[in-house]
C-alpha positions in Angstrom: 143.2 33.0 64.4 141.6 30.0 66.2 141.3 29.4 69.8 144.3 27.9 71.5 143.9 24.4 72.8 143.3 24.1 76.6 146.2 23.1 78.8 145.6 21.4 82.1 148.0 20.1 84.8 148.5 16.4 84.9 146.5 14.3 87.4 147.5 15.4 90.9 147.5 12.9 93.7 145.9 13.6 97.1 149.3 14.1 98.8 150.4 16.5 96.0 147.1 18.4 96.3 147.6 18.8 100.1 151.2 19.9 99.5 150.0 22.5 97.0 147.4 23.8 99.5 150.0 24.0 102.2 152.3 26.0 99.9 149.3 28.2 99.0 148.8 29.0 102.7 152.4 29.3 103.9 154.6 30.4 101.0 156.7 33.5 101.8 157.9 33.9 98.2 155.1 35.5 96.1 156.3 33.8 92.9 156.1 30.4 94.4 152.7 31.2 95.9 151.3 32.4 92.5 152.7 29.3 90.7 151.1 27.0 93.3 147.8 28.7 92.9 148.0 28.3 89.1 148.6 24.6 89.5 145.9 24.1 92.0 143.3 26.0 89.9 144.3 24.0 86.8 144.0 20.7 88.8 140.5 21.8 89.8 139.6 22.1 86.1 139.9 25.8 85.6 141.0 26.7 82.0 144.1 28.8 81.5 142.3 32.0 80.3 140.1 32.0 83.5 143.2 31.5 85.7 145.0 34.3 83.9 142.0 36.6 84.4 141.7 35.9 88.1 145.4 36.3 88.8 145.7 39.3 86.5 148.5 37.7 84.5 149.0 36.5 80.9 147.6 33.3 79.5 151.1 32.4 78.3 152.4 32.7 81.9 149.7 30.3 83.1 150.5 27.8 80.3 154.2 28.0 81.0 153.7 27.2 84.7 151.4 24.3 83.9 153.8 22.8 81.3 156.7 23.3 83.7 154.8 21.5 86.6 153.9 18.7 84.2 157.5 18.2 83.3 159.4 18.9 86.6 156.9 18.6 89.3 157.3 20.8 92.5 160.7 22.0 91.3 158.8 24.1 88.8 157.3 26.2 91.6 160.6 27.6 92.8 162.1 30.5 91.0 165.5 29.7 89.7 167.0 33.2 89.6 169.1 34.9 92.2 169.1 38.6 92.9 171.9 41.1 92.3 174.8 41.3 90.0 177.1 38.3 89.4 180.1 37.9 91.7 183.2 39.6 90.5 185.5 37.8 93.0 185.9 34.1 92.5 186.0 31.5 95.2 189.8 31.1 95.2 190.2 34.8 95.8 187.7 34.7 98.6 189.6 31.9 100.2 192.8 33.9 99.8 191.2 37.0 101.5 190.2 34.8 104.5 193.8 33.4 104.8 195.2 36.9 104.7 192.7 38.1 107.4 193.9 35.3 109.7 197.6 36.2 109.3 199.3 38.7 111.5 199.9 41.9 109.6 203.5 42.1 110.7 204.1 38.7 109.2 203.1 40.2 105.9 205.3 43.3 106.3 202.7 45.7 107.6 203.5 47.9 110.6 200.4 47.4 112.7 199.3 44.7 115.2 195.8 43.9 113.8 193.8 44.3 110.6 191.0 46.7 110.1 188.7 46.3 107.1 190.2 49.3 105.4 193.8 48.1 106.0 192.9 44.7 104.8 191.3 46.1 101.7 194.4 48.3 101.0 196.7 45.3 101.4 194.6 43.3 98.9 194.7 46.0 96.3 198.4 46.7 96.9 199.4 43.1 96.4 197.4 43.0 93.1 195.2 40.1 94.0 192.1 42.3 93.4 192.0 45.4 91.4 189.2 47.0 93.4 187.1 45.9 96.4 185.0 47.8 98.9 185.3 47.6 102.6 181.8 46.2 102.7 182.6 43.4 100.3 185.6 42.5 102.5 183.3 42.4 105.5 180.7 40.3 103.7 183.3 37.8 102.5 184.8 37.4 106.0 181.4 37.1 107.6 180.2 34.4 105.0 183.3 32.3 105.8 183.0 32.8 109.6 186.3 34.7 109.9 186.4 37.2 112.8 189.1 39.1 114.3 189.5 41.3 117.3 191.5 44.4 117.8 194.2 44.6 120.5 192.2 44.2 123.7 193.9 46.9 125.7 197.0 49.0 126.0 198.6 46.2 128.0 198.7 43.9 124.9 201.1 46.2 122.9 203.6 44.2 120.9 205.8 47.2 120.2 209.3 46.4 121.7 209.9 50.2 122.1 206.8 50.9 124.2 207.3 51.1 128.0 205.7 48.5 130.1 202.3 49.7 131.3 201.4 46.9 133.7 202.7 48.6 136.8 200.2 49.4 139.6 199.1 52.8 140.9 201.7 55.3 141.8 202.9 55.9 145.3 201.3 59.3 145.5 197.9 57.7 145.0 198.5 55.3 147.8 199.8 58.1 150.1 196.9 60.3 149.2 194.4 57.6 150.1 196.0 57.0 153.5 196.3 60.7 154.3 192.6 61.2 153.5 191.5 58.1 155.4 
């Protein structure tokens, strides 16, 4: 098997070189940092095997980065993957969850005055819009969309027509007790 032909990055302008150096100094993503270093070293004339040896990576990786930079430029430095499993809940369902969270529970036939995450999750499953969803997923969806809700602020805000009014002041005995002590 013969030696593979050398691969070098295309001619890099002064501005591109400075941008690569800045990425090399400030990149938070280790993948982007390593790719920028590969391109910089290749632009300085280092062959792919030497770069691979110094960075403790494979020659094929170095060649792939160089080819990608030659084709796409700085876009080749950014990793194009996203972490985690794919979303199981589509955008339309997410919108629907936010609409339900903004509705009053009694309007939807529920016997309480405000949603909790668990109650909202139970309602979503009961209506069949989702088969399964965790409370944490509901919380994340609402937070992503900027939906917030607050529980009833105090006992004075009860909407139950059968509850007695609780806005009355202190009892007479309290007032009398204060005057007797004072």
